[in-house]
NULOMAR-816120 format. One line per 10 residues: number of its first residue (from 0); their letters; for each residue x, y, z of N, C-alpha, C. Coordinates in Angstrom, 1 decimal. Atoms other than C-alpha are relative to their C-alpha. Layout:
% NULOMAR-816120
NUM	a	X Y Z X Y Z X Y Z; ... .
END
This chain:
% NULOMAR-816120
0	mttnlhpgmk	-1.3 -0.6 0.3 -27.8 -16.9 8.3 0.7 0.4 1.3; -0.8 -0.4 -1.1 -25.0 -16.5 10.8 0.7 1.3 -0.2; -0.7 -1.3 0.1 -23.6 -13.1 11.6 1.2 0.0 0.9; -1.2 0.1 -0.8 -20.9 -14.3 14.0 1.2 -0.3 -0.9; -1.3 0.3 0.7 -17.3 -14.3 12.7 0.5 -1.3 0.4; -0.7 1.3 -0.3 -15.7 -17.6 12.4 1.3 0.3 0.8; -1.2 -0.2 -0.8 -12.9 -17.9 15.0 1.3 0.3 -0.8; -1.2 -0.2 0.9 -10.3 -18.2 12.2 0.0 1.4 -0.6; 0.1 -1.3 0.6 -11.6 -15.0 10.6 0.3 1.1 1.1; -0.4 -0.9 -1.1 -11.3 -13.2 14.0 1.5 0.1 0.1 .
10	eynrifkecn	-1.5 0.0 -0.1 -7.7 -14.2 14.2 0.7 0.6 -1.2; -0.5 -0.6 1.2 -7.0 -13.3 10.6 -0.2 1.5 0.0; 0.3 -1.5 0.0 -8.6 -9.9 11.0 0.9 0.7 1.0; -0.8 -0.6 -1.0 -6.6 -9.3 14.2 1.5 0.1 -0.6; -1.4 0.0 0.5 -3.3 -10.2 12.4 0.1 1.1 -1.1; 0.1 -1.0 1.1 -4.3 -8.1 9.3 0.1 1.4 0.6; 0.1 -1.3 -0.7 -5.1 -5.1 11.6 1.3 0.3 0.7; -1.3 -0.2 -0.6 -1.8 -5.6 13.5 1.0 0.4 -1.0; -0.9 -0.4 1.0 0.1 -5.4 10.3 -0.2 1.4 -0.5; 0.4 -1.4 0.4 -1.8 -2.3 9.2 0.5 1.0 1.1 .
20	yiyhdialkl	-0.5 -0.9 -1.1 -1.0 -0.7 12.6 1.5 0.2 0.0; -1.5 -0.1 0.1 2.7 -1.4 12.2 0.4 1.0 -1.1; -0.3 -1.0 1.0 2.7 0.5 8.9 -0.5 1.4 0.4; 0.5 -1.2 -0.5 0.5 3.2 10.4 1.0 0.7 1.0; -0.9 -0.5 -1.0 2.9 3.6 13.3 1.3 0.6 -0.7; -1.2 -0.4 0.8 5.9 3.9 10.8 -0.4 1.4 -0.6; 0.4 -1.3 0.7 4.0 6.6 8.8 -0.1 1.1 1.0; 0.1 -1.0 -1.0 3.2 8.5 12.0 1.4 0.5 0.4; -1.3 -0.3 -0.4 6.8 8.4 13.1 0.8 0.9 -1.1; -0.6 -0.7 1.1 7.8 9.8 9.7 -0.8 1.3 -0.3 .
30	glsdsgfdif	0.8 -1.2 0.2 5.2 12.6 9.9 -0.9 -0.1 -1.3; 0.7 0.3 1.3 3.3 11.0 6.9 -1.4 -0.5 0.4; 1.3 0.7 0.0 -0.3 10.0 6.4 0.2 -1.4 -0.5; -0.1 1.4 0.5 -0.9 6.3 5.7 0.1 0.0 -1.5; -0.1 -0.1 1.5 -1.5 7.2 2.0 1.3 0.6 -0.5; -1.3 -0.5 0.4 1.7 9.3 1.9 1.0 -1.0 0.1; -1.0 1.1 -0.1 3.7 6.4 3.2 -0.2 -1.0 -1.1; 0.2 1.0 1.1 2.0 4.1 0.6 0.6 0.6 -1.3; -0.5 -0.6 1.2 3.0 6.6 -2.1 1.5 -0.2 -0.1; -1.5 0.2 -0.1 6.7 6.5 -1.0 0.4 -1.4 -0.2 .
40	ytlcdigdgc	-0.3 1.4 0.1 6.6 2.8 -0.6 -0.1 -0.5 -1.4; 0.2 0.4 1.4 5.2 2.4 -4.1 1.1 0.5 -0.9; -1.1 -0.6 0.8 7.8 4.8 -5.5 1.3 -0.8 0.2; -1.2 0.9 -0.2 10.5 2.5 -4.0 0.0 -1.1 -1.0; 0.1 1.1 0.9 9.2 -0.2 -6.3 -0.1 0.4 -1.4; 0.2 -0.3 1.4 8.1 1.5 -9.5 0.8 1.2 -0.4; -0.9 -1.1 0.4 10.3 4.6 -9.4 -0.6 1.3 -0.5; 0.3 -1.3 0.5 10.3 8.1 -10.6 -0.7 0.0 -1.4; 0.6 -0.1 1.3 8.1 9.2 -13.5 -1.3 -0.7 -0.1; 1.3 0.8 0.1 5.1 7.0 -12.7 -1.2 1.0 0.0 .
50	lqkdicdatm	1.3 -0.8 0.0 1.5 8.2 -13.0 -0.7 -0.3 1.3; 0.8 0.3 -1.1 -0.9 8.6 -10.2 -0.8 -1.3 -0.1; 0.8 1.2 0.2 -2.9 5.8 -11.8 0.9 -1.2 0.4; -0.8 1.1 -0.3 0.1 3.5 -11.4 0.0 -0.2 1.6; 0.0 0.1 -1.5 0.1 4.3 -7.6 -1.3 -0.5 0.4; 1.3 0.5 -0.4 -3.6 3.7 -7.4 -0.1 -1.5 -0.2; 0.0 1.5 0.3 -3.2 0.3 -9.1 0.8 -0.8 1.0; -0.9 0.7 -0.9 -0.4 -0.6 -6.8 -0.5 -0.1 1.5; 0.5 -0.1 -1.4 -2.0 0.5 -3.5 -1.4 -0.4 0.2; 1.4 0.3 -0.1 -5.6 -0.2 -4.3 -0.8 1.2 0.8 .
60	lskqtihssv	0.6 -1.1 -0.6 -6.4 3.3 -2.9 -0.7 0.8 -1.1; 0.8 -0.8 0.9 -8.9 5.7 -4.6 0.9 1.1 -0.7; -0.7 -1.1 0.7 -7.8 8.2 -7.2 0.0 1.3 0.8; 0.1 -1.2 -0.7 -9.0 11.0 -5.0 1.0 0.0 1.2; -0.9 0.1 -1.1 -7.0 9.8 -2.0 1.5 0.2 -0.5; -1.4 -0.2 0.6 -3.8 9.5 -4.1 0.2 1.4 -0.4; -0.1 -1.4 0.6 -4.4 12.8 -5.8 0.3 1.0 1.2; -0.1 -0.9 -1.1 -4.8 14.7 -2.5 1.4 -0.2 0.7; -1.3 0.3 -0.7 -1.8 12.9 -0.9 1.2 0.4 -0.9; -1.1 -0.5 0.8 0.4 13.6 -3.9 0.2 1.5 0.0 .
70	rkladdgyli	-0.1 -1.4 -0.1 -0.5 17.2 -3.8 0.6 0.5 1.3; -0.6 -0.4 -1.3 0.3 17.4 -0.1 1.5 -0.3 0.0; -1.5 0.3 0.0 3.7 15.7 -0.6 0.7 0.9 -1.0; -0.6 -1.0 0.9 4.4 18.1 -3.5 0.1 1.3 0.8; -0.1 -1.3 -0.8 3.5 21.1 -1.3 1.0 -0.1 1.1; -1.0 0.2 -1.0 5.8 19.6 1.4 1.4 -0.1 -0.5; -1.4 0.0 0.6 8.7 19.5 -1.1 0.6 -1.3 -0.3; -0.5 1.4 0.2 9.0 15.7 -1.5 -0.2 -0.4 -1.5; 0.3 0.4 1.4 7.5 15.4 -5.0 -0.2 1.2 -0.9; 0.4 -1.0 1.0 7.2 17.4 -8.2 -0.8 -0.8 -1.1 .
80	lksgkgrdmh	0.9 0.6 1.0 4.6 16.8 -10.9 0.4 0.7 -1.3; -0.3 -0.5 1.3 5.4 17.1 -14.6 -1.0 -0.5 -1.0; 1.0 0.4 1.0 2.9 17.1 -17.5 0.6 -1.0 -0.9; -0.3 1.0 1.1 2.9 14.2 -19.9 -1.0 0.1 -1.1; 1.0 0.0 1.1 0.6 13.2 -22.7 -1.4 0.3 0.6; 1.4 -0.3 -0.4 -2.9 14.6 -22.4 0.0 0.6 1.4; 0.1 -0.5 -1.4 -3.8 15.1 -18.8 0.9 -0.8 1.0; -0.9 0.7 -0.9 -1.1 12.7 -17.5 0.9 0.9 0.8; -0.9 -0.7 -0.9 0.9 14.0 -14.6 1.0 -1.1 0.5; -1.0 0.9 -0.5 4.2 12.2 -13.9 0.5 0.5 1.3 .
90	ifltdagkal	-0.4 -0.3 -1.4 5.4 12.0 -10.3 1.5 -0.2 0.1; -1.4 0.1 -0.2 9.1 12.6 -9.5 0.4 0.4 1.4; -0.5 -0.3 -1.4 11.0 12.7 -6.2 0.9 1.2 -0.1; -1.0 -1.0 -0.2 12.8 15.8 -5.2 1.1 -0.6 0.8; -1.1 0.4 -0.8 16.1 15.6 -3.4 -0.5 -0.4 1.4; 0.5 0.3 -1.3 14.2 15.7 -0.1 -0.8 -1.4 0.0; 0.7 1.3 0.1 11.9 12.8 -1.3 0.9 -1.1 -0.2; -1.0 1.1 0.1 14.9 10.7 -2.4 0.6 -0.3 1.3; -0.6 0.2 -1.2 16.5 11.3 0.9 -0.9 -0.7 1.0; 0.9 0.7 -0.9 13.4 10.2 2.8 -0.1 -1.5 -0.3 .
100	iedkialavq	0.0 1.4 0.4 13.2 7.0 0.8 1.3 -0.7 0.4; -1.3 0.7 -0.3 16.9 6.2 1.2 0.2 -0.1 1.5; -0.3 0.0 -1.5 17.1 7.1 4.9 -1.1 -0.7 0.8; 1.1 0.5 -0.9 13.7 5.9 6.2 -0.9 -1.1 -0.7; 1.0 0.9 0.6 11.3 4.2 3.8 0.7 -1.3 -0.4; -0.8 1.2 0.4 14.0 1.8 2.6 0.1 -1.0 1.2; -0.1 0.8 -1.2 14.3 0.6 6.2 -1.2 -0.8 0.3; 1.3 0.7 -0.1 10.6 -0.3 6.3 -0.1 -1.1 -1.0; 0.0 1.0 1.1 10.9 -2.1 3.0 1.0 -1.2 0.4; -1.0 1.1 -0.4 14.0 -4.0 4.3 -0.6 -0.9 1.1 .
110	aenlaftdmt	0.6 0.7 -1.1 12.1 -5.0 7.5 -1.0 -1.0 -0.6; 1.1 0.8 0.6 9.2 -6.3 5.4 0.7 -1.2 -0.8; -0.7 1.0 0.8 11.6 -8.2 3.1 0.6 -1.1 1.0; -0.5 1.0 -0.9 13.3 -9.8 6.1 -1.1 -0.8 0.7; 1.1 0.8 -0.6 10.0 -10.8 7.7 -0.5 -1.1 -1.0; 0.4 0.9 1.0 9.1 -12.5 4.4 1.1 -1.1 -0.2; -1.1 1.0 0.2 12.5 -14.2 3.9 0.4 -0.8 1.2; -0.2 0.8 -1.2 12.6 -15.4 7.5 -0.8 -1.3 -0.1; 0.7 1.2 0.3 10.1 -17.9 6.2 0.8 -0.9 -1.0; -0.6 0.8 1.0 11.3 -20.9 4.2 -0.7 0.2 -1.4 .
120	deeqaeflrl	0.6 -0.1 1.4 10.7 -21.0 0.4 -1.4 -0.6 0.0; 1.3 0.7 0.0 7.9 -23.4 1.0 -1.1 0.8 0.8; 0.9 -0.8 -0.8 6.3 -21.2 3.7 -0.4 1.2 -0.8; 0.3 -1.1 0.8 6.6 -18.2 1.4 -1.1 -0.3 -1.1; 0.9 0.4 1.0 4.9 -20.0 -1.4 -1.4 -0.3 0.5; 1.3 0.3 -0.6 2.1 -21.3 0.9 -0.7 1.2 0.5; 0.6 -1.2 -0.4 1.6 -17.9 2.4 -0.6 0.8 -1.2; 0.6 -0.7 1.1 1.1 -16.3 -1.0 -1.1 -0.8 -0.6; 1.1 0.8 0.6 -1.0 -19.2 -2.3 -1.3 0.2 0.8; 1.2 0.0 -0.8 -3.4 -19.1 0.6 -0.6 1.4 0.1 .
130	nrkyaenirk	0.6 -1.3 0.0 -3.7 -15.3 0.7 -0.6 0.3 -1.4; 0.6 -0.1 1.3 -4.3 -15.3 -3.1 -1.4 -0.7 -0.1; 1.3 0.8 0.0 -7.0 -18.0 -2.7 -1.0 0.7 0.9; 0.9 -0.7 -0.9 -8.6 -16.1 0.2 -0.6 1.2 -0.8; 0.4 -1.2 0.7 -8.7 -12.9 -1.9 -1.0 -0.4 -1.2; 0.8 0.5 1.1 -10.2 -14.8 -4.9 -1.4 -0.4 0.6; 1.2 0.5 -0.6 -12.8 -16.4 -2.6 -0.9 1.1 0.5; 0.7 -1.1 -0.6 -13.8 -13.2 -0.8 -0.6 0.8 -1.2; 0.5 -0.7 1.1 -14.2 -11.5 -4.2 -1.2 -0.7 -0.6; 1.0 0.8 0.5 -16.3 -14.3 -5.5 -1.3 0.1 0.8 .
140	haeqidlsf	1.1 0.0 -0.9 -18.6 -14.3 -2.5 -0.6 1.4 0.1; 0.5 -1.4 -0.2 -18.8 -10.5 -2.2 -0.8 0.4 -1.3; 0.7 -0.4 1.3 -19.9 -10.2 -5.9 -1.4 -0.6 0.0; 1.3 0.6 -0.1 -22.9 -12.4 -5.0 -0.9 0.7 1.0; 0.8 -0.7 -1.0 -24.1 -10.0 -2.3 -0.9 1.1 -0.7; 0.9 -1.0 0.5 -27.2 -8.0 -3.3 0.0 1.2 1.0; -0.1 -1.2 -0.9 -26.5 -4.5 -1.8 -1.1 1.1 -0.4; 1.0 -1.0 0.3 -29.5 -2.8 -3.4 -1.0 0.2 1.1; 1.1 -0.3 -1.0 -32.2 -1.2 -1.3 -1.3 -0.1 -0.7 .
END
């Protein structure tokens, strides 16, 4: 069994980490945690009134991480929580939260959209196809790993 990374994987990991660093840097400049930025980013897409579960599904972050970040953003005056059915808590932006999205988060979304649309339609389709295929393959191979002791 080889434990050395394939050179292509080294490059993919470097690119992936560079992209993560870009978002981390944006979050830091806004005074947000990475998960706080992810929450605002997701709210740009799915909007007010969503559930924490919706944000977990969109960000692939744990329920605990989202819960603590939502509470912090609420304490900071960016979000309010309103009870729904059962234990559901709906998340809404305050005026300060709306302003942050309109003034800052939207610029990050716009940069990301421009980076994607700078590619041709064919490149966009290929980029998505290959990343989807990689995710499917890594999931398939990871499921075969016996991690028991």
